[in-house]
N, CA, C and O atoms as a GROMACS GRO file, in nm:
protein
  224
    1MET      N    1  -0.847  -4.316   2.694
    1MET     CA    2  -0.722  -4.402   2.663
    1MET      C    3  -0.716  -4.447   2.844
    1MET      O    4  -0.690  -4.358   2.926
    2PRO      N    5  -0.737  -4.566   2.882
    2PRO     CA    6  -0.724  -4.581   3.051
    2PRO      C    7  -0.555  -4.648   3.040
    2PRO      O    8  -0.495  -4.696   2.944
    3THR      N    9  -0.514  -4.627   3.180
    3THR     CA   10  -0.411  -4.684   3.220
    3THR      C   11  -0.410  -4.775   3.307
    3THR      O   12  -0.473  -4.741   3.407
    4TYR      N   13  -0.344  -4.930   3.316
    4TYR     CA   14  -0.317  -5.010   3.449
    4TYR      C   15  -0.216  -5.013   3.505
    4TYR      O   16  -0.104  -5.029   3.458
    5TYR      N   17  -0.255  -4.997   3.632
    5TYR     CA   18  -0.121  -5.012   3.741
    5TYR      C   19  -0.156  -5.136   3.834
    5TYR      O   20  -0.096  -5.123   3.941
    6ASN      N   21  -0.218  -5.234   3.831
    6ASN     CA   22  -0.272  -5.318   3.909
    6ASN      C   23  -0.155  -5.464   3.869
    6ASN      O   24  -0.119  -5.469   3.751
    7TYR      N   25  -0.105  -5.567   3.958
    7TYR     CA   26  -0.044  -5.662   3.927
    7TYR      C   27  -0.137  -5.789   3.868
    7TYR      O   28  -0.235  -5.852   3.909
    8GLY      N   29  -0.032  -5.791   3.726
    8GLY     CA   30  -0.128  -5.935   3.649
    8GLY      C   31  -0.205  -5.822   3.532
    8GLY      O   32  -0.271  -5.885   3.449
    9ASP      N   33  -0.208  -5.674   3.511
    9ASP     CA   34  -0.212  -5.643   3.389
    9ASP      C   35  -0.136  -5.614   3.291
    9ASP      O   36  -0.027  -5.557   3.300
   10ALA      N   37  -0.216  -5.668   3.146
   10ALA     CA   38  -0.113  -5.664   3.025
   10ALA      C   39  -0.210  -5.566   2.904
   10ALA      O   40  -0.322  -5.527   2.873
   11ILE      N   41  -0.049  -5.563   2.865
   11ILE     CA   42  -0.117  -5.507   2.734
   11ILE      C   43  -0.044  -5.574   2.591
   11ILE      O   44   0.041  -5.658   2.617
   12LYS      N   45  -0.067  -5.549   2.447
   12LYS     CA   46  -0.056  -5.653   2.384
   12LYS      C   47  -0.075  -5.563   2.212
   12LYS      O   48  -0.169  -5.493   2.175
   13GLY      N   49   0.014  -5.588   2.158
   13GLY     CA   50   0.030  -5.513   2.060
   13GLY      C   51   0.136  -5.567   1.945
   13GLY      O   52   0.214  -5.659   1.969
   14GLU      N   53   0.130  -5.508   1.834
   14GLU     CA   54   0.214  -5.534   1.721
   14GLU      C   55   0.316  -5.447   1.738
   14GLU      O   56   0.435  -5.479   1.732
   15ARG      N   57   0.277  -5.347   1.757
   15ARG     CA   58   0.414  -5.245   1.804
   15ARG      C   59   0.380  -5.167   1.957
   15ARG      O   60   0.292  -5.081   1.969
   16ILE      N   61   0.476  -5.222   2.078
   16ILE     CA   62   0.473  -5.153   2.161
   16ILE      C   63   0.591  -5.077   2.191
   16ILE      O   64   0.705  -5.123   2.190
   17ILE      N   65   0.548  -4.921   2.226
   17ILE     CA   66   0.668  -4.816   2.238
   17ILE      C   67   0.681  -4.778   2.418
   17ILE      O   68   0.577  -4.741   2.472
   18CYS      N   69   0.790  -4.787   2.489
   18CYS     CA   70   0.786  -4.752   2.618
   18CYS      C   71   0.904  -4.646   2.642
   18CYS      O   72   1.013  -4.634   2.588
   19GLN      N   73   0.833  -4.563   2.757
   19GLN     CA   74   0.978  -4.465   2.862
   19GLN      C   75   0.971  -4.616   2.941
   19GLN      O   76   0.882  -4.700   2.947
   20PHE      N   77   1.121  -4.607   3.004
   20PHE     CA   78   1.142  -4.635   3.090
   20PHE      C   79   1.269  -4.605   3.183
   20PHE      O   80   1.362  -4.571   3.111
   21ARG      N   81   1.305  -4.605   3.324
   21ARG     CA   82   1.414  -4.540   3.351
   21ARG      C   83   1.534  -4.646   3.354
   21ARG      O   84   1.650  -4.607   3.357
   22LYS      N   85   1.490  -4.811   3.352
   22LYS     CA   86   1.636  -4.925   3.340
   22LYS      C   87   1.576  -5.016   3.327
   22LYS      O   88   1.471  -5.052   3.378
   23ILE      N   89   1.674  -5.082   3.219
   23ILE     CA   90   1.672  -5.230   3.168
   23ILE      C   91   1.734  -5.349   3.207
   23ILE      O   92   1.853  -5.381   3.215
   24SER      N   93   1.633  -5.406   3.229
   24SER     CA   94   1.738  -5.573   3.274
   24SER      C   95   1.823  -5.640   3.134
   24SER      O   96   1.816  -5.597   3.019
   25LYS      N   97   1.882  -5.726   3.170
   25LYS     CA   98   2.000  -5.769   3.023
   25LYS      C   99   1.873  -5.907   2.956
   25LYS      O  100   1.810  -5.993   3.016
   26PRO      N  101   1.878  -5.887   2.877
   26PRO     CA  102   1.802  -5.993   2.801
   26PRO      C  103   1.807  -6.124   2.812
   26PRO      O  104   1.919  -6.168   2.786
   27ARG      N  105   1.708  -6.224   2.848
   27ARG     CA  106   1.687  -6.352   2.838
   27ARG      C  107   1.621  -6.420   2.748
   27ARG      O  108   1.512  -6.379   2.708
   28THR      N  109   1.658  -6.495   2.718
   28THR     CA  110   1.627  -6.658   2.575
   28THR      C  111   1.517  -6.740   2.686
   28THR      O  112   1.509  -6.811   2.785
   29ILE      N  113   1.440  -6.663   2.576
   29ILE     CA  114   1.300  -6.762   2.637
   29ILE      C  115   1.231  -6.838   2.504
   29ILE      O  116   1.240  -6.785   2.393
   30SER      N  117   1.155  -6.978   2.523
   30SER     CA  118   1.074  -7.039   2.386
   30SER      C  119   1.007  -6.943   2.353
   30SER      O  120   0.954  -6.860   2.427
   31GLY      N  121   1.006  -6.949   2.218
   31GLY     CA  122   0.882  -6.885   2.158
   31GLY      C  123   0.805  -7.041   2.103
   31GLY      O  124   0.808  -7.156   2.147
   32THR      N  125   0.728  -6.968   1.972
   32THR     CA  126   0.650  -7.077   1.918
   32THR      C  127   0.720  -7.119   1.861
   32THR      O  128   0.799  -7.048   1.798
   33HIS      N  129   0.724  -7.310   1.853
   33HIS     CA  130   0.767  -7.400   1.798
   33HIS      C  131   0.924  -7.426   1.842
   33HIS      O  132   0.965  -7.472   1.948
   34ALA      N  133   1.022  -7.371   1.691
   34ALA     CA  134   1.131  -7.418   1.734
   34ALA      C  135   1.231  -7.270   1.754
   34ALA      O  136   1.353  -7.266   1.768
   35HIS      N  137   1.153  -7.176   1.751
   35HIS     CA  138   1.179  -7.038   1.767
   35HIS      C  139   1.182  -6.967   1.940
   35HIS      O  140   1.128  -6.990   2.048
   36ARG      N  141   1.270  -6.884   1.888
   36ARG     CA  142   1.300  -6.857   2.058
   36ARG      C  143   1.267  -6.722   2.020
   36ARG      O  144   1.231  -6.682   1.910
   37ALA      N  145   1.297  -6.619   2.193
   37ALA     CA  146   1.228  -6.508   2.189
   37ALA      C  147   1.272  -6.448   2.310
   37ALA      O  148   1.280  -6.522   2.408
   38LEU      N  149   1.297  -6.341   2.321
   38LEU     CA  150   1.369  -6.228   2.424
   38LEU      C  151   1.312  -6.196   2.506
   38LEU      O  152   1.208  -6.135   2.479
   39GLU      N  153   1.342  -6.215   2.630
   39GLU     CA  154   1.228  -6.114   2.771
   39GLU      C  155   1.303  -6.004   2.833
   39GLU      O  156   1.425  -6.012   2.827
   40ILE      N  157   1.262  -5.926   2.879
   40ILE     CA  158   1.358  -5.761   2.911
   40ILE      C  159   1.251  -5.787   3.055
   40ILE      O  160   1.149  -5.853   3.076
   41THR      N  161   1.335  -5.697   3.133
   41THR     CA  162   1.247  -5.633   3.263
   41THR      C  163   1.242  -5.496   3.255
   41THR      O  164   1.353  -5.445   3.236
   42LEU      N  165   1.126  -5.399   3.265
   42LEU     CA  166   1.154  -5.296   3.264
   42LEU      C  167   1.102  -5.196   3.394
   42LEU      O  168   0.995  -5.193   3.455
   43ASP      N  169   1.183  -5.146   3.402
   43ASP     CA  170   1.189  -5.098   3.545
   43ASP      C  171   1.066  -4.928   3.544
   43ASP      O  172   1.034  -4.886   3.433
   44ASP      N  173   1.029  -4.874   3.636
   44ASP     CA  174   0.893  -4.808   3.647
   44ASP      C  175   0.910  -4.758   3.480
   44ASP      O  176   0.991  -4.680   3.430
   45ALA      N  177   0.801  -4.838   3.421
   45ALA     CA  178   0.824  -4.801   3.272
   45ALA      C  179   0.632  -4.742   3.292
   45ALA      O  180   0.548  -4.744   3.381
   46TYR      N  181   0.642  -4.693   3.138
   46TYR     CA  182   0.525  -4.657   3.094
   46TYR      C  183   0.498  -4.705   2.950
   46TYR      O  184   0.574  -4.637   2.881
   47CYS      N  185   0.417  -4.800   2.855
   47CYS     CA  186   0.418  -4.822   2.765
   47CYS      C  187   0.296  -4.790   2.704
   47CYS      O  188   0.198  -4.773   2.776
   48VAL      N  189   0.288  -4.780   2.594
   48VAL     CA  190   0.167  -4.716   2.475
   48VAL      C  191   0.126  -4.800   2.370
   48VAL      O  192   0.223  -4.804   2.294
   49ILE      N  193   0.008  -4.887   2.312
   49ILE     CA  194   0.050  -4.964   2.167
   49ILE      C  195   0.050  -4.848   2.077
   49ILE      O  196  -0.010  -4.740   2.081
   50ARG      N  197   0.113  -4.887   2.016
   50ARG     CA  198   0.138  -4.777   1.896
   50ARG      C  199   0.056  -4.838   1.742
   50ARG      O  200   0.001  -4.757   1.668
   51LYS      N  201   0.058  -4.995   1.709
   51LYS     CA  202   0.024  -5.028   1.616
   51LYS      C  203  -0.057  -5.185   1.685
   51LYS      O  204   0.019  -5.274   1.725
   52PRO      N  205  -0.171  -5.200   1.691
   52PRO     CA  206  -0.259  -5.310   1.764
   52PRO      C  207  -0.230  -5.408   1.646
   52PRO      O  208  -0.199  -5.392   1.528
   53PHE      N  209  -0.257  -5.539   1.746
   53PHE     CA  210  -0.256  -5.638   1.613
   53PHE      C  211  -0.429  -5.673   1.472
   53PHE      O  212  -0.549  -5.682   1.498
   54ARG      N  213  -0.386  -5.679   1.389
   54ARG     CA  214  -0.503  -5.699   1.307
   54ARG      C  215  -0.557  -5.817   1.363
   54ARG      O  216  -0.668  -5.778   1.399
   55ARG      N  217  -0.550  -5.943   1.395
   55ARG     CA  218  -0.632  -6.027   1.384
   55ARG      C  219  -0.590  -6.091   1.602
   55ARG      O  220  -0.485  -6.118   1.662
   56VAL      N  221  -0.679  -6.088   1.627
   56VAL     CA  222  -0.630  -6.184   1.777
   56VAL      C  223  -0.655  -6.282   1.806
   56VAL      O  224  -0.611  -6.329   1.911
   0.00000   0.00000   0.00000
């Protein structure tokens, strides 16, 4: 399984498991249509996709 380290690298999945040292305060951002989503920043993080999207 490749590990990505460069700026702009991304992962996308239905369920993502993360290990990290520090978490930021959640911020509300706009999601799809009238729904809102949360955004957080993880410092020194390692993430793995546990459940990939069924459709892309």
